[in-house]
BALOBA-1460 file (C-alpha; in Angstrom, 3 decimals):
// residues 354
<rec num="1" residu="m" x="-0.062" y="-0.054" z="-0.012"/>
<rec num="2" residu="r" x="1.326" y="3.412" z="-0.974"/>
<rec num="3" residu="r" x="-1.244" y="5.723" z="-0.058"/>
<rec num="4" residu="i" x="-2.786" y="5.974" z="3.384"/>
<rec num="5" residu="a" x="-4.858" y="8.124" z="5.353"/>
<rec num="6" residu="l" x="-4.932" y="8.515" z="8.986"/>
<rec num="7" residu="v" x="-7.790" y="10.238" z="10.612"/>
<rec num="8" residu="g" x="-8.017" y="11.461" z="14.161"/>
<rec num="9" residu="e" x="-10.559" y="13.199" z="16.129"/>
<rec num="10" residu="t" x="-8.327" y="16.695" z="15.906"/>
<rec num="11" residu="f" x="-4.663" y="17.031" z="14.463"/>
<rec num="12" residu="a" x="-3.404" y="17.149" z="17.964"/>
<rec num="13" residu="d" x="-5.105" y="13.408" z="18.714"/>
<rec num="14" residu="a" x="-3.490" y="12.213" z="15.390"/>
<rec num="15" residu="r" x="-0.001" y="13.243" z="16.138"/>
<rec num="16" residu="n" x="-0.064" y="12.727" z="20.014"/>
<rec num="17" residu="v" x="-1.953" y="8.865" z="19.499"/>
<rec num="18" residu="m" x="-1.503" y="7.868" z="16.176"/>
<rec num="19" residu="a" x="1.791" y="8.866" z="15.168"/>
<rec num="20" residu="e" x="3.939" y="9.531" z="18.219"/>
<rec num="21" residu="g" x="2.128" y="7.792" z="21.174"/>
<rec num="22" residu="p" x="3.308" y="4.885" z="23.060"/>
<rec num="23" residu="a" x="1.356" y="2.503" z="20.634"/>
<rec num="24" residu="g" x="1.681" y="4.982" z="17.726"/>
<rec num="25" residu="i" x="3.262" y="4.134" z="14.437"/>
<rec num="26" residu="l" x="6.611" y="5.301" z="15.212"/>
<rec num="27" residu="a" x="6.527" y="3.174" z="18.577"/>
<rec num="28" residu="i" x="5.807" y="0.042" z="16.767"/>
<rec num="29" residu="h" x="8.403" y="0.078" z="14.062"/>
<rec num="30" residu="a" x="11.999" y="-1.496" z="14.181"/>
<rec num="31" residu="r" x="14.507" y="1.257" z="13.817"/>
<rec num="32" residu="h" x="15.529" y="0.240" z="10.444"/>
<rec num="33" residu="e" x="11.838" y="0.073" z="9.092"/>
<rec num="34" residu="r" x="10.415" y="3.334" z="10.980"/>
<rec num="35" residu="p" x="9.176" y="5.907" z="8.712"/>
<rec num="36" residu="t" x="10.285" y="9.683" z="8.724"/>
<rec num="37" residu="w" x="7.859" y="11.813" z="10.363"/>
<rec num="38" residu="s" x="7.174" y="15.344" z="9.164"/>
<rec num="39" residu="p" x="4.793" y="16.934" z="11.909"/>
<rec num="40" residu="s" x="4.756" y="20.313" z="9.575"/>
<rec num="41" residu="l" x="3.633" y="18.471" z="6.437"/>
<rec num="42" residu="r" x="1.313" y="16.099" z="8.508"/>
<rec num="43" residu="k" x="2.683" y="12.807" z="6.922"/>
<rec num="44" residu="l" x="4.806" y="9.704" z="7.406"/>
<rec num="45" residu="e" x="7.213" y="8.400" z="4.843"/>
<rec num="46" residu="w" x="8.301" y="4.735" z="4.670"/>
<rec num="47" residu="p" x="11.621" y="3.753" z="3.127"/>
<rec num="48" residu="n" x="9.714" y="1.530" z="0.859"/>
<rec num="49" residu="g" x="7.912" y="4.735" z="-0.579"/>
<rec num="50" residu="a" x="4.544" y="4.414" z="1.031"/>
<rec num="51" residu="v" x="3.304" y="7.770" z="2.608"/>
<rec num="52" residu="a" x="0.495" y="8.376" z="5.353"/>
<rec num="53" residu="h" x="-1.234" y="11.676" z="5.372"/>
<rec num="54" residu="v" x="-2.598" y="12.893" z="8.632"/>
<rec num="55" residu="f" x="-6.245" y="14.533" z="8.414"/>
<rec num="56" residu="s" x="-8.353" y="16.136" z="11.389"/>
<rec num="57" residu="a" x="-11.997" y="14.710" z="11.497"/>
<rec num="58" residu="e" x="-12.997" y="18.325" z="12.678"/>
<rec num="59" residu="d" x="-12.461" y="19.258" z="9.149"/>
<rec num="60" residu="p" x="-14.362" y="16.777" z="6.765"/>
<rec num="61" residu="d" x="-13.598" y="18.799" z="3.560"/>
<rec num="62" residu="s" x="-10.198" y="18.270" z="4.053"/>
<rec num="63" residu="l" x="-10.801" y="14.640" z="2.641"/>
<rec num="64" residu="r" x="-12.275" y="15.954" z="-0.507"/>
<rec num="65" residu="g" x="-9.897" y="15.354" z="-3.199"/>
<rec num="66" residu="p" x="-6.746" y="13.372" z="-1.774"/>
<rec num="67" residu="q" x="-7.036" y="9.549" z="-2.733"/>
<rec num="68" residu="f" x="-5.919" y="6.442" z="-0.783"/>
<rec num="69" residu="e" x="-5.566" y="2.682" z="-0.942"/>
<rec num="70" residu="a" x="-6.026" y="2.335" z="3.193"/>
<rec num="71" residu="a" x="-7.245" y="4.306" z="6.127"/>
<rec num="72" residu="w" x="-7.029" y="4.280" z="9.896"/>
<rec num="73" residu="a" x="-9.839" y="6.095" z="11.633"/>
<rec num="74" residu="d" x="-9.217" y="6.432" z="15.559"/>
<rec num="75" residu="e" x="-11.885" y="7.333" z="18.258"/>
<rec num="76" residu="l" x="-14.323" y="7.558" z="15.440"/>
<rec num="77" residu="a" x="-17.286" y="7.479" z="18.300"/>
<rec num="78" residu="k" x="-15.981" y="10.870" z="19.349"/>
<rec num="79" residu="w" x="-15.690" y="12.507" z="16.084"/>
<rec num="80" residu="r" x="-17.624" y="15.976" z="15.994"/>
<rec num="81" residu="h" x="-18.981" y="15.473" z="12.322"/>
<rec num="82" residu="v" x="-18.643" y="11.982" z="12.255"/>
<rec num="83" residu="d" x="-20.952" y="11.309" z="9.190"/>
<rec num="84" residu="e" x="-19.580" y="13.827" z="6.985"/>
<rec num="85" residu="t" x="-15.921" y="13.097" z="7.644"/>
<rec num="86" residu="w" x="-16.718" y="9.369" z="7.173"/>
<rec num="87" residu="d" x="-18.495" y="10.107" z="3.739"/>
<rec num="88" residu="m" x="-15.575" y="11.906" z="2.447"/>
<rec num="89" residu="l" x="-13.113" y="9.497" z="3.702"/>
<rec num="90" residu="q" x="-14.966" y="6.568" z="1.652"/>
<rec num="91" residu="f" x="-15.008" y="8.782" z="-1.597"/>
<rec num="92" residu="g" x="-11.264" y="8.935" z="-1.248"/>
<rec num="93" residu="l" x="-10.801" y="5.179" z="-0.783"/>
<rec num="94" residu="r" x="-10.380" y="4.666" z="-4.467"/>
<rec num="95" residu="l" x="-6.843" y="3.343" z="-5.296"/>
<rec num="96" residu="g" x="-5.402" y="-0.258" z="-5.376"/>
<rec num="97" residu="a" x="-7.279" y="-3.583" z="-6.153"/>
<rec num="98" residu="h" x="-8.827" y="-3.436" z="-2.701"/>
<rec num="99" residu="p" x="-9.067" y="-0.444" z="-0.740"/>
<rec num="100" residu="r" x="-9.183" y="-1.220" z="2.988"/>
<rec num="101" residu="q" x="-9.778" y="0.454" z="6.041"/>
<rec num="102" residu="m" x="-9.678" y="0.194" z="9.973"/>
<rec num="103" residu="v" x="-11.440" y="2.070" z="12.738"/>
<rec num="104" residu="t" x="-10.206" y="1.685" z="16.324"/>
<rec num="105" residu="t" x="-12.975" y="3.318" z="19.107"/>
<rec num="106" residu="t" x="-14.382" y="3.348" z="22.437"/>
<rec num="107" residu="p" x="-17.626" y="1.916" z="21.434"/>
<rec num="108" residu="r" x="-20.425" y="4.117" z="22.046"/>
<rec num="109" residu="p" x="-23.939" y="3.739" z="20.239"/>
<rec num="110" residu="i" x="-23.863" y="6.149" z="17.581"/>
<rec num="111" residu="p" x="-25.765" y="4.934" z="14.365"/>
<rec num="112" residu="l" x="-22.585" y="4.753" z="12.201"/>
<rec num="113" residu="l" x="-20.776" y="2.301" z="14.665"/>
<rec num="114" residu="k" x="-23.926" y="0.359" z="15.093"/>
<rec num="115" residu="r" x="-23.992" y="-0.126" z="10.977"/>
<rec num="116" residu="f" x="-20.679" y="-1.322" z="10.997"/>
<rec num="117" residu="l" x="-21.651" y="-4.090" z="13.683"/>
<rec num="118" residu="a" x="-24.854" y="-5.158" z="11.748"/>
<rec num="119" residu="d" x="-22.649" y="-5.233" z="8.240"/>
<rec num="120" residu="p" x="-21.408" y="-8.845" z="7.658"/>
<rec num="121" residu="a" x="-18.781" y="-7.556" z="5.498"/>
<rec num="122" residu="v" x="-16.965" y="-5.812" z="8.455"/>
<rec num="123" residu="a" x="-14.600" y="-7.762" z="10.469"/>
<rec num="124" residu="v" x="-14.911" y="-6.956" z="14.193"/>
<rec num="125" residu="s" x="-12.382" y="-7.584" z="16.879"/>
<rec num="126" residu="r" x="-12.962" y="-6.329" z="20.710"/>
<rec num="127" residu="a" x="-10.345" y="-6.272" z="23.401"/>
<rec num="128" residu="k" x="-10.754" y="-5.549" z="26.897"/>
<rec num="129" residu="t" x="-8.675" y="-3.484" z="29.484"/>
<rec num="130" residu="a" x="-8.227" y="-6.573" z="31.243"/>
<rec num="131" residu="d" x="-6.409" y="-8.320" z="28.007"/>
<rec num="132" residu="n" x="-4.141" y="-5.413" z="28.043"/>
<rec num="133" residu="a" x="-3.038" y="-5.430" z="31.804"/>
<rec num="134" residu="e" x="0.468" y="-6.386" z="31.182"/>
<rec num="135" residu="n" x="0.980" y="-2.832" z="29.842"/>
<rec num="136" residu="l" x="-0.996" y="-0.663" z="32.127"/>
<rec num="137" residu="a" x="0.063" y="0.717" z="35.443"/>
<rec num="138" residu="p" x="-0.916" y="-1.546" z="38.456"/>
<rec num="139" residu="a" x="-2.252" y="1.137" z="40.247"/>
<rec num="140" residu="f" x="-4.558" y="2.493" z="37.376"/>
<rec num="141" residu="l" x="-6.076" y="-1.025" z="37.143"/>
<rec num="142" residu="e" x="-6.496" y="-0.896" z="40.985"/>
<rec num="143" residu="t" x="-8.285" y="2.308" z="40.865"/>
<rec num="144" residu="v" x="-10.178" y="2.628" z="37.743"/>
<rec num="145" residu="v" x="-11.491" y="-1.157" z="37.819"/>
<rec num="146" residu="g" x="-12.128" y="-1.032" z="41.187"/>
<rec num="147" residu="r" x="-14.279" y="1.883" z="40.775"/>
<rec num="148" residu="y" x="-16.038" y="1.314" z="37.595"/>
<rec num="149" residu="a" x="-16.017" y="-2.525" z="37.043"/>
<rec num="150" residu="g" x="-19.809" y="-3.870" z="36.462"/>
<rec num="151" residu="t" x="-21.281" y="-0.257" z="35.903"/>
<rec num="152" residu="r" x="-22.816" y="0.822" z="32.531"/>
<rec num="153" residu="l" x="-19.309" y="3.068" z="32.039"/>
<rec num="154" residu="g" x="-17.355" y="0.401" z="33.070"/>
<rec num="155" residu="r" x="-18.715" y="-2.267" z="30.389"/>
<rec num="156" residu="q" x="-18.336" y="0.527" z="27.702"/>
<rec num="157" residu="e" x="-14.926" y="2.155" z="28.969"/>
<rec num="158" residu="l" x="-13.362" y="-1.325" z="30.168"/>
<rec num="159" residu="d" x="-15.065" y="-4.247" z="28.462"/>
<rec num="160" residu="g" x="-15.609" y="-2.580" z="25.111"/>
<rec num="161" residu="d" x="-19.483" y="-3.139" z="25.236"/>
<rec num="162" residu="i" x="-21.847" y="-0.554" z="23.258"/>
<rec num="163" residu="i" x="-24.396" y="0.425" z="26.186"/>
<rec num="164" residu="e" x="-27.516" y="1.448" z="24.798"/>
<rec num="165" residu="d" x="-29.840" y="3.742" z="26.283"/>
<rec num="166" residu="r" x="-30.503" y="3.347" z="29.938"/>
<rec num="167" residu="p" x="-34.761" y="2.698" z="29.861"/>
<rec num="168" residu="d" x="-35.823" y="5.093" z="32.581"/>
<rec num="169" residu="a" x="-33.226" y="7.692" z="31.228"/>
<rec num="170" residu="l" x="-34.597" y="11.289" z="30.829"/>
<rec num="171" residu="w" x="-32.981" y="11.756" z="27.468"/>
<rec num="172" residu="t" x="-32.519" y="9.314" z="24.759"/>
<rec num="173" residu="r" x="-29.839" y="9.303" z="21.779"/>
<rec num="174" residu="d" x="-32.256" y="9.375" z="19.093"/>
<rec num="175" residu="a" x="-33.989" y="12.264" z="20.387"/>
<rec num="176" residu="i" x="-30.764" y="14.222" z="20.655"/>
<rec num="177" residu="g" x="-29.303" y="12.622" z="16.994"/>
<rec num="178" residu="a" x="-32.700" y="14.001" z="15.682"/>
<rec num="179" residu="n" x="-31.859" y="17.438" z="16.719"/>
<rec num="180" residu="s" x="-28.479" y="18.093" z="16.107"/>
<rec num="181" residu="a" x="-27.072" y="20.879" z="14.151"/>
<rec num="182" residu="d" x="-23.811" y="21.524" z="12.354"/>
<rec num="183" residu="a" x="-23.755" y="25.389" z="13.565"/>
<rec num="184" residu="a" x="-25.824" y="27.662" z="15.316"/>
<rec num="185" residu="p" x="-28.012" y="30.561" z="13.653"/>
<rec num="186" residu="p" x="-27.246" y="34.051" z="15.003"/>
<rec num="187" residu="l" x="-28.216" y="34.078" z="18.741"/>
<rec num="188" residu="l" x="-29.984" y="36.350" z="21.214"/>
<rec num="189" residu="r" x="-28.211" y="35.284" z="24.296"/>
<rec num="190" residu="i" x="-25.358" y="32.957" z="24.942"/>
<rec num="191" residu="v" x="-24.741" y="31.628" z="28.617"/>
<rec num="192" residu="v" x="-21.640" y="29.636" z="29.918"/>
<rec num="193" residu="a" x="-23.022" y="27.685" z="32.947"/>
<rec num="194" residu="v" x="-20.559" y="26.212" z="35.831"/>
<rec num="195" residu="d" x="-21.134" y="23.342" z="38.022"/>
<rec num="196" residu="p" x="-18.352" y="23.707" z="40.345"/>
<rec num="197" residu="p" x="-16.624" y="20.790" z="42.271"/>
<rec num="198" residu="a" x="-17.052" y="20.555" z="46.237"/>
<rec num="199" residu="s" x="-13.341" y="20.425" z="46.817"/>
<rec num="200" residu="s" x="-9.991" y="20.918" z="44.795"/>
<rec num="201" residu="s" x="-8.648" y="17.399" z="45.509"/>
<rec num="202" residu="k" x="-7.783" y="15.149" z="42.368"/>
<rec num="203" residu="r" x="-10.348" y="12.789" z="43.415"/>
<rec num="204" residu="a" x="-13.323" y="15.530" z="43.368"/>
<rec num="205" residu="d" x="-15.935" y="15.774" z="40.838"/>
<rec num="206" residu="a" x="-15.268" y="17.402" z="37.636"/>
<rec num="207" residu="c" x="-16.218" y="20.926" z="37.063"/>
<rec num="208" residu="g" x="-18.997" y="20.945" z="34.682"/>
<rec num="209" residu="i" x="-18.847" y="23.977" z="31.966"/>
<rec num="210" residu="v" x="-21.397" y="24.123" z="29.043"/>
<rec num="211" residu="a" x="-22.172" y="26.796" z="26.789"/>
<rec num="212" residu="a" x="-25.500" y="27.405" z="25.063"/>
<rec num="213" residu="g" x="-27.307" y="30.046" z="23.251"/>
<rec num="214" residu="v" x="-31.040" y="30.661" z="22.360"/>
<rec num="215" residu="d" x="-31.993" y="32.276" z="18.810"/>
<rec num="216" residu="e" x="-35.113" y="34.692" z="17.978"/>
<rec num="217" residu="t" x="-37.211" y="31.688" z="17.328"/>
<rec num="218" residu="g" x="-37.050" y="30.344" z="21.225"/>
<rec num="219" residu="i" x="-34.874" y="27.192" z="19.796"/>
<rec num="220" residu="s" x="-31.553" y="26.774" z="21.836"/>
<rec num="221" residu="y" x="-27.916" y="25.261" z="20.956"/>
<rec num="222" residu="v" x="-25.764" y="23.702" z="23.214"/>
<rec num="223" residu="l" x="-22.591" y="25.130" z="21.597"/>
<rec num="224" residu="e" x="-19.748" y="23.457" z="23.825"/>
<rec num="225" residu="d" x="-18.918" y="21.045" z="26.530"/>
<rec num="226" residu="a" x="-15.551" y="22.171" z="28.251"/>
<rec num="227" residu="t" x="-16.139" y="20.228" z="31.480"/>
<rec num="228" residu="a" x="-12.697" y="19.370" z="33.121"/>
<rec num="229" residu="s" x="-11.319" y="17.368" z="35.932"/>
<rec num="230" residu="g" x="-8.465" y="17.652" z="38.514"/>
<rec num="231" residu="l" x="-8.227" y="21.535" z="38.371"/>
<rec num="232" residu="k" x="-8.260" y="23.911" z="41.255"/>
<rec num="233" residu="p" x="-10.555" y="26.616" z="41.683"/>
<rec num="234" residu="p" x="-8.429" y="29.347" z="39.752"/>
<rec num="235" residu="e" x="-7.804" y="26.911" z="36.777"/>
<rec num="236" residu="w" x="-11.549" y="25.852" z="36.316"/>
<rec num="237" residu="a" x="-12.520" y="29.373" z="36.717"/>
<rec num="238" residu="a" x="-10.124" y="30.536" z="33.905"/>
<rec num="239" residu="k" x="-11.394" y="27.768" z="31.303"/>
<rec num="240" residu="a" x="-14.785" y="29.027" z="32.133"/>
<rec num="241" residu="v" x="-13.873" y="32.720" z="31.805"/>
<rec num="242" residu="a" x="-11.942" y="31.914" z="28.525"/>
<rec num="243" residu="l" x="-15.134" y="30.245" z="27.198"/>
<rec num="244" residu="y" x="-17.045" y="33.281" z="28.191"/>
<rec num="245" residu="r" x="-14.898" y="35.376" z="26.461"/>
<rec num="246" residu="r" x="-14.480" y="33.249" z="23.176"/>
<rec num="247" residu="l" x="-18.157" y="33.107" z="22.750"/>
<rec num="248" residu="q" x="-18.953" y="36.702" z="23.685"/>
<rec num="249" residu="a" x="-21.416" y="35.474" z="26.073"/>
<rec num="250" residu="d" x="-23.926" y="37.382" z="28.250"/>
<rec num="251" residu="a" x="-23.572" y="35.556" z="31.568"/>
<rec num="252" residu="l" x="-21.505" y="33.099" z="33.429"/>
<rec num="253" residu="v" x="-24.203" y="31.237" z="35.394"/>
<rec num="254" residu="v" x="-22.668" y="29.685" z="38.420"/>
<rec num="255" residu="e" x="-24.295" y="27.055" z="40.916"/>
<rec num="256" residu="t" x="-23.484" y="28.313" z="44.526"/>
<rec num="257" residu="n" x="-24.675" y="25.497" z="46.797"/>
<rec num="258" residu="q" x="-21.078" y="23.893" z="46.726"/>
<rec num="259" residu="g" x="-18.989" y="26.181" z="48.583"/>
<rec num="260" residu="g" x="-21.498" y="29.089" z="49.079"/>
<rec num="261" residu="e" x="-20.449" y="32.112" z="47.083"/>
<rec num="262" residu="m" x="-16.793" y="30.783" z="46.593"/>
<rec num="263" residu="a" x="-17.029" y="29.750" z="43.155"/>
<rec num="264" residu="a" x="-18.642" y="32.991" z="42.167"/>
<rec num="265" residu="n" x="-15.701" y="34.835" z="44.187"/>
<rec num="266" residu="v" x="-12.948" y="32.681" z="42.354"/>
<rec num="267" residu="i" x="-14.462" y="33.689" z="39.087"/>
<rec num="268" residu="r" x="-14.345" y="37.493" z="39.700"/>
<rec num="269" residu="e" x="-10.914" y="37.170" z="40.851"/>
<rec num="270" residu="v" x="-10.045" y="36.001" z="37.679"/>
<rec num="271" residu="d" x="-11.914" y="38.431" z="35.761"/>
<rec num="272" residu="a" x="-13.714" y="41.026" z="37.833"/>
<rec num="273" residu="s" x="-15.630" y="42.352" z="34.556"/>
<rec num="274" residu="v" x="-17.395" y="39.279" z="34.220"/>
<rec num="275" residu="r" x="-21.169" y="39.281" z="34.603"/>
<rec num="276" residu="v" x="-22.045" y="36.344" z="37.056"/>
<rec num="277" residu="t" x="-25.310" y="35.299" z="37.683"/>
<rec num="278" residu="s" x="-25.381" y="33.261" z="41.196"/>
<rec num="279" residu="v" x="-28.078" y="30.150" z="41.130"/>
<rec num="280" residu="r" x="-29.032" y="27.802" z="43.869"/>
<rec num="281" residu="a" x="-30.499" y="24.326" z="43.558"/>
<rec num="282" residu="t" x="-33.871" y="24.452" z="45.855"/>
<rec num="283" residu="r" x="-34.762" y="20.764" z="44.680"/>
<rec num="284" residu="g" x="-32.865" y="17.574" z="43.485"/>
<rec num="285" residu="k" x="-30.913" y="17.106" z="40.266"/>
<rec num="286" residu="y" x="-33.788" y="14.754" z="38.684"/>
<rec num="287" residu="l" x="-36.516" y="17.616" z="39.369"/>
<rec num="288" residu="r" x="-34.345" y="20.188" z="38.143"/>
<rec num="289" residu="a" x="-33.422" y="17.992" z="34.952"/>
<rec num="290" residu="e" x="-36.908" y="16.873" z="34.213"/>
<rec num="291" residu="p" x="-38.163" y="20.061" z="32.542"/>
<rec num="292" residu="v" x="-34.855" y="20.606" z="30.784"/>
<rec num="293" residu="s" x="-35.529" y="16.974" z="29.366"/>
<rec num="294" residu="v" x="-38.964" y="17.890" z="28.177"/>
<rec num="295" residu="l" x="-37.557" y="21.017" z="26.099"/>
<rec num="296" residu="y" x="-35.659" y="18.319" z="24.213"/>
<rec num="297" residu="a" x="-38.913" y="16.072" z="23.501"/>
<rec num="298" residu="q" x="-40.530" y="19.271" z="22.284"/>
<rec num="299" residu="a" x="-37.586" y="19.582" z="19.664"/>
<rec num="300" residu="r" x="-36.679" y="22.864" z="21.153"/>
<rec num="301" residu="v" x="-33.028" y="22.070" z="21.941"/>
<rec num="302" residu="r" x="-30.013" y="21.470" z="19.413"/>
<rec num="303" residu="h" x="-26.615" y="20.313" z="19.893"/>
<rec num="304" residu="v" x="-24.187" y="21.910" z="17.647"/>
<rec num="305" residu="g" x="-21.858" y="19.020" z="16.296"/>
<rec num="306" residu="a" x="-21.375" y="15.827" z="18.542"/>
<rec num="307" residu="l" x="-20.867" y="16.232" z="22.468"/>
<rec num="308" residu="p" x="-20.160" y="12.522" z="23.153"/>
<rec num="309" residu="e" x="-19.402" y="12.832" z="27.147"/>
<rec num="310" residu="l" x="-22.300" y="15.008" z="27.631"/>
<rec num="311" residu="e" x="-24.707" y="12.871" z="25.626"/>
<rec num="312" residu="d" x="-23.480" y="10.067" z="27.431"/>
<rec num="313" residu="e" x="-24.550" y="11.406" z="30.551"/>
<rec num="314" residu="l" x="-27.779" y="12.541" z="29.417"/>
<rec num="315" residu="c" x="-28.702" y="9.158" z="28.273"/>
<rec num="316" residu="d" x="-27.623" y="7.377" z="31.333"/>
<rec num="317" residu="f" x="-29.511" y="9.500" z="34.100"/>
<rec num="318" residu="g" x="-32.418" y="8.483" z="35.522"/>
<rec num="319" residu="p" x="-34.208" y="8.630" z="39.223"/>
<rec num="320" residu="s" x="-31.673" y="7.155" z="40.894"/>
<rec num="321" residu="g" x="-28.749" y="9.460" z="39.362"/>
<rec num="322" residu="l" x="-26.302" y="7.660" z="36.906"/>
<rec num="323" residu="t" x="-25.892" y="4.106" z="37.313"/>
<rec num="324" residu="s" x="-21.858" y="4.319" z="37.947"/>
<rec num="325" residu="g" x="-22.630" y="6.548" z="41.011"/>
<rec num="326" residu="r" x="-20.871" y="9.450" z="39.921"/>
<rec num="327" residu="s" x="-21.796" y="13.191" z="39.896"/>
<rec num="328" residu="p" x="-23.573" y="14.288" z="36.666"/>
<rec num="329" residu="d" x="-21.481" y="17.552" z="36.307"/>
<rec num="330" residu="r" x="-21.899" y="18.004" z="32.554"/>
<rec num="331" residu="l" x="-25.536" y="17.586" z="32.787"/>
<rec num="332" residu="d" x="-25.881" y="19.714" z="35.822"/>
<rec num="333" residu="a" x="-23.878" y="22.644" z="33.970"/>
<rec num="334" residu="l" x="-26.430" y="22.141" z="31.002"/>
<rec num="335" residu="v" x="-29.495" y="22.227" z="33.157"/>
<rec num="336" residu="w" x="-28.512" y="25.331" z="34.605"/>
<rec num="337" residu="a" x="-27.551" y="26.864" z="30.895"/>
<rec num="338" residu="l" x="-30.843" y="25.800" z="29.471"/>
<rec num="339" residu="t" x="-32.801" y="26.787" z="32.689"/>
<rec num="340" residu="e" x="-31.156" y="30.375" z="32.699"/>
<rec num="341" residu="l" x="-32.270" y="30.806" z="28.792"/>
<rec num="342" residu="m" x="-35.611" y="29.115" z="28.408"/>
<rec num="343" residu="l" x="-37.219" y="28.600" z="31.878"/>
<rec num="344" residu="r" x="-36.632" y="32.102" z="32.994"/>
<rec num="345" residu="e" x="-37.978" y="35.496" z="31.997"/>
<rec num="346" residu="r" x="-35.348" y="37.767" z="30.494"/>
<rec num="347" residu="r" x="-35.160" y="40.665" z="28.244"/>
<rec num="348" residu="e" x="-33.693" y="40.012" z="24.892"/>
<rec num="349" residu="p" x="-30.251" y="41.579" z="23.744"/>
<rec num="350" residu="r" x="-28.917" y="42.038" z="20.377"/>
<rec num="351" residu="v" x="-28.903" y="39.386" z="17.666"/>
<rec num="352" residu="r" x="-25.217" y="38.020" z="17.436"/>
<rec num="353" residu="v" x="-23.405" y="35.564" z="14.636"/>
<rec num="354" residu="l" x="-21.448" y="32.805" z="15.543"/>
């Protein structure tokens, strides 16, 4: 094979995992067979003349034009424009007698992946985390397997199973997918919502950070999920403020139940000019989330691109919370954002175009 496409979720992922990673192309070759890696040109060249070009799934059109004999697509279930990127890749696989492609991914129940599994022409190989135990840190296995073994998240991440929607979940993937959008229209308001962790320790819950906006017809668009783990308060506050500034948001909505006013004060220390709207939970998470899930059922909310971690959390959230027992930090931030935009009376500022 002379021409190969390497497609990662982003260019950084393709470089750090597929090319340069511990199990990447450079690492698995013997020294005398190792290809020459040109990061600036985004290509690998083997001594026998084979060339692999690196692409980002964030830019489907970059695959329009080039042609290949083979392709490797990594973490396909996380791609933001999965159908568009996959379609463009298929048009480029037109060289040689038998073009082939390989997909490596954590199995999320997206339609494209389910289509692969139902296709008899697709060869499927599964590997559990336990199968690779000798190459993993014992502390990782003890911590992660001990915490998630037997849970829905563990079955997906550790065992490689596709986990369908939870029967009693407030959201379904079909409802979310049916109302997805490639881009948002001009928006009247944009907010960034923050669900801060209760502490700053490494084992604390993640800091939920979700941005959303509403257009003149009353449809809301979930723009970005910037949720982060393991950050100290000034770090997650800076991350939230940076998103607020980049999107030119109208308000930064902060839940103040955890730590009282500490979260709002930390944000003001990062940037005193940010407009902070403090909210306090007076009902349980399920009761707060239920009216927001109704907005989805009414087709009044769109997700811009794929937001896989957020969507996994939504479709695994029922009356008892998440099946893993973890805090639904992404969901909480989403609920605060959409509650602020759609379930409260607000004056409408000027229209802005993203």
